[in-house]
C-alpha positions, 0 to 999 in steps of 0.5 A: 500500500503506497504511503502517498497519494496524488492531488492537483494544485493549479493543474500540477499533480503533487504527492501528499502523505496521509495526515497532511494538510493542503498547505503542508503538501503544497509546501513539500512540493515547492508550491507556495500558498500565502499564509499569515497565521499558519507557521511550522511547529504551530497547530493550524488555526485557520484565522487569517484565511489568506491561505484560501483555496478552492477545493473541488469548487468550494473555498477552504483554508489550506492550512486546516483542510486535510489533503485527499486523493484526487483533490482538485485545488485552485490557488493561483486563479484571479478570483482566489487571488482577489480574495487574498488581496481583499483580506490583506487590504482589510488587515492594513486598514483595520489596524495602524500599520505605518511601515516606514516607522515600524521596526519590523519593516523588511521582515514583516510578513504582512508587508511582504504579502502586500508587495507580493499582491502588488498592494501599494495603498489599501483601497478600503477606508482606514479605521484608525483604532486606538489600541493599547501599547504595553511597554512595561516589561524591561525587554519586550513590548506589545503594540496592539495597534499592529496586531492582526489576531493571527494567534501565533503568539498564543499558540507558541506561548502555550505549545512551545514555551508552556507558559500561556502568556497570551490569549484572545479576549473580547469579540468582534471589533473589540477582540484583542490579545490579552496577557496572563496578568492583572494588567501588564506584560511585566507582571507575566512570566514572559522571558526574552528567550521565549519562542513566542517572541519569534513568531509574530508576523508583524510588529506587534510583539517585539524585543527592545533594543534590537529593532534595527540590529539587521539594517534595512536592505538586509532584511528577509523581504527587501530583495526577494518576495515572501514565499520565494524560499519555498518556490525556489526549493521546488525548482531544485 
C-alpha cells in the first residue's frame, strides 16, 4: 500500500502524505500558498484565511483542510487571488500599520504579502483604532495597533514555551490579545528568550533594543518576495 497519494494544485499533480494538510503538501512540493496565521511547529488555526483555496469548487483554508486523493485545488486563479488581496487590504486598514516607521519593516510578513499582491495603498477606508501599547516589561513590548489576531503568540506561548502568556479576549471589533496578568506584560512570566517572541508576523510583539540590529536592505523581504524560499526549493 502506497504511503502517498496524488492531488492536483493549479493543474500540477503533487504527492501528499496521509495526515498532511493542503498547505503542508503544497509546501513539500515547492508550491507556495500565502499564509499569515499558519507557521511550522504551530497547530493550524485557520484564522487569517489568506491561505484560502478552492477545493473541488468550494473555498477552504489550506492550513486546516486535510489533503485527500484526487482533490482538485485552485490557488493561483484571479478570483482566489482577489480574495487574498482583499483580506490583506482589510488587515492594513483595520489596524495602524505605518511601515516606514516600524521596526519590523522588511521582516514583516503582512508587508511582504502586500508587496507580493502588488498592494501599494489599501483601497478600503482606514479605521484608525485606538489600541493599547504595553511597554512595561524591561525587554519586550506589545503594540496592539499592529496586531492582526493571527494567534501565533497564543499558540507558541502555550505549545512551545508552556507558559500561556497570551490569549484572546473580547469579540468582534473589540477582540484583542490579552496577557496572563492583572494588567501588564511585566507581571507575566514571559522571558526574552521565549519562542512566542519569534513568531509574530508583524510588529506587534518585539524585543526592545534590537529593532535595527539587521539594517534595512538586508532583511528577509527587501530583495525577494515572501514565499520565494519555498518556490525556489520546488525548482531544485
